[in-house]
C-alpha angles and dihedrals in degrees: 000000000000113000126226124234119284116251112245096237092057092045090055090054091049092247126132112223095195129092117255109261090223109039102011093239121157102203099084124139132211105260105180143345113224130169093348090308130112122222116200126195125218113216092201103057100009096237118148113203142161117277114232093029113224121232123251088253089056090051093049089053091052090048091052089054096050105032102092103057092039093046091051090050089048091055091049089054093050095122092054093047093049092051091051093047091049089059091048090052090051088056093044095052090058088063105027113014097185144351141094111334130193121194111201112207089016096174114185091350103248092139093045091049090054092044091052089053088055092055104263119141097235141202133165142195130198136167095227124078093203100068091033089056090053092047091051102039102035103030099027094231131161099243134151132211114230144056124307089249091058092048091077099185115173117270114274093018097138138053091198134028120185130190118183115188091336113104090072088066095058119095094198109052094168092055089044093055091049093050093048090051091049094051095052121085116235107283091020125144130240121198119192137176128181137158109284113237087192096043126116096262093048093048093049093048095040114181089357092063109137090227089077091050099055104109091210095056121087105160124051116197134200125184092272096053095042090051089049092051095049097043093044089055090053102259126141109225115232098173134006119170146132113256137186116267119247120267113278132194116243087240090060092046093049090047090055097043093053089052094046098049101036134049104288094213092055089045092052096045090054089051092212091285092148093048101046097093096053090040090055090053092047095042097105098042112103131205135169137206112243115227090347107139138055113232122194136175116190136172133217107230114258088236113039 
């Protein structure tokens, strides 16, 4: 659901007059203001989310503004991504060793490429034409441009659905959970990762956590709210934990931090010209975020 604007008198009192986009509660409070955006927290389900919530069209416009520098950084970190996805596939094969797999928010297709090599029958969907074009033309993958809701695959089409760092981009988490549940075959497996609003990095940084400053992110999950989303959709949770983030180059980290803490349009128009020399020198240095991401594996009941 798309939320309406918050009345001024409620904002002044620190209250959020909108319904929670996950549980529908009305008792939320303003949690933080970041980059001219307001994040509200629901005391019922624990979700933190933008208030007002942007529309999907708004989010597509933001993605179109930010896609090129982040996509280029993504390609430069291919080795790190592939190592991370290999570990995720090791986990997945313990629960669903084969079958039809859909990756939602598939990006350039590194995970799908690795899953195909392991014998899965793969498909992907992503809002952005830039990474989808790479996945199709360079990797030869079956991927579709658009939102999951436009994908419209028949119910029960997939044995596995994966979403890596994607649910935080969706303004309608309840609808998202329902669609994921619909797409999975009975007994099918869902694998999800997302930045952890209750992880070590987020707790240390508090209201200055960069998760709240990413202009593409609209929903901020902790273990409570992710559990609520999955169980409300009908899933049985197999695993729900906070994990370390993957290794990142210092170039990638600096790229992101500049975007998070400065105006992203100014950042993009300057094209990182000033920062290219130090980034080149830092390009091979690697860091990781400790206990930074939520990681969940859930199953659709065999009889539902």
